[in-house]
N, C-alpha and C positions, 0 to 999 in steps of 0.2 A: 212140529209138535211131537211126532212119533220119535224123531231122532233125539230130541232133548229128553224124552222119557227114557229112552234106551241108555243114554249117557248117565242119567240120574241113577238108574238101577245099577249100572256098571260101577259107578263111583261108590254107591252104597255097599256093594259087595266087596270092593277093594278096602273100604274103610273097616268093614266087619272083619275081614281077614287080618288086617293090620292090628286090630284090637285083640285078636286071638293069639297073635304071635307072642312068644315069651319076651319079657322085658329085661331079662338078665344081661343081654349085651349092652344095655344102657346103664347098668349098675356100675358102681365104682370098680376100677381096675384092681386086680390082685397085685400087679407089680408096681403099685404106686410107691413113690419114694418113702423111706422110713419116716414115721411120724416124728414131728418135731418134739423134742423133750422140753418139758417145762422146767425152768431153772428155779430151784428152791433155795431160799436163803437160810443159812444156819449159822449161829454164833458159836465160835469155838470157846472151850473153857480154857482155864489157865494152862500154860504149857502147850498150847495148840491142840487141846484134847477135843476130838470129835466123838460123840456118843450117839448111837443109833440103835434101832431095833428092826429086825427083819421079820415081816409078817407074810402069811400066805394070803390067797385071794379072799378068804373068809375072815381075816383079821386075827388069826391065831399065830402065835410066835413060831418061827422056824428055828429049830435048834441044830447045832453042829453043821451049819452051812458055811461055805466059804464066801467071804466078802473081801473085795479089794478096793483100794482107793487109788485112782489114777489122776495124774495131772499132765495135760497135753499128750495123752495116750501112753505115758510112761508110768509103770507101777511105782507107787510110793510105799504101800503097805498092803499086807494080806493077813487076814485073821479069820477065826471061826466064831460063830455065834455061840452063846452059852445056852443053858436050858430054857431061858426066857426069851431067846432070840436076840439078846443084846450083844452089840459089838462096840469096841472102842479102839481108837488109835490116837497116839499123841504125836507131838512135834510137827504138826501141820501148820502151814502158813495160810493166810487169807488168799482168796482167789477162786477161780473156777476149777472145780474138781469133779470127778465122776466116781460114784459108788457103784461098783459092779458086782452082781450076783450071777448065779448060773443062768437065770432066765431074764434078767433085767439090768438096766443101767440107769441110774438116776443122776442127773447133772445138778450140782449144787454150787452155790456161791458161798464160800466160807468166809466169815468175818472174824478178824482178830478180836480178842476179848475187849469189850468196851467200845468198839467202833461200829457195831451193827445198828441199823435203824431201829426205832421202837417196834416192839412186838415181834421181833425175829426170834424164832424158837432156839433153844440151846441144845436141841437134839433133833434127830430126824427118824421118821418111820419110813422104811422102804418096803414096798410090796414085791414079793418074790416073782409073781407071775404078771408080766406086762401085757398079756393077751386079753386079760379080763377087762371089759369095759361095760359097766352096767348100763342098760338101756340102749345099747347099740343096735341100730337097725341092721339087719342082715338077711340073707336068704333063709327061707323057712326050713330047708333041709340040709344046710351046710354047704361047704364049698363044692362037694361032688355034684350037687344039683346045678350050681352055677356053671361049672365046667361043662357038664353034659348039655345044658341049654345053649351055651355058646357054640358047642360043636354042632348041634342040630341047626341052630339059626344061621350058621355060616357055611353049612354044607350046600354046595351048588345044586345037588339033586333035590334037596328039600326046598330050596328057594324056587327052583324051576317048578316043582310040584305045586307050591302055593300059588305061583303066578298062573299056572295052567288051570288050577281050580278056580281062581278068581275070574278067569276068562270063561271057563266052561259052564259055571253055574248060571250066569246071566244068559248065555246062549241057550242052554237047556230050558230055562224058564221061558225064554222068548219062543223057542220052537214048540214047546208044549201047548202053547195057546192057539196054535193053528194059523192058517193064512189070514192076513189082514186084508180088508177091502179098501 
């Protein structure tokens, strides 16, 4: 009975220490592969005209920014946005293309005029900052916090200290109670 009581206290102490350790090592990895792009459908205008608008993270137009259109990684056209963030390029064919800005790349399936499925837009809005994800769960103090927590949680001296504490506390509690009869 005394042995099972000791084991119970020891397991409770280990569980308590485990709950106190940072959970950052279990969080998503920073070096995860690049997130998959959503392919957006856009219907081209007459003459293969693609019209779009470049917006910042708050939805405001970005003026005088460089925008490129790529097909299979090869540049087809480069242009700058006007004062309203609008860009346009003609002579494009249907197929999968990439609209590239300084901070973002949007993959699009361009449809020749009159061939697009119903409700496919005739223009595209591209957000300049791809790192903004509203409602995203993340560490409370940014990436520095996560990196430091990973460093501490994987440091052999810290791990040894936690294990030693997990052993020492139950032993100290047991010894403080005096001899058993």
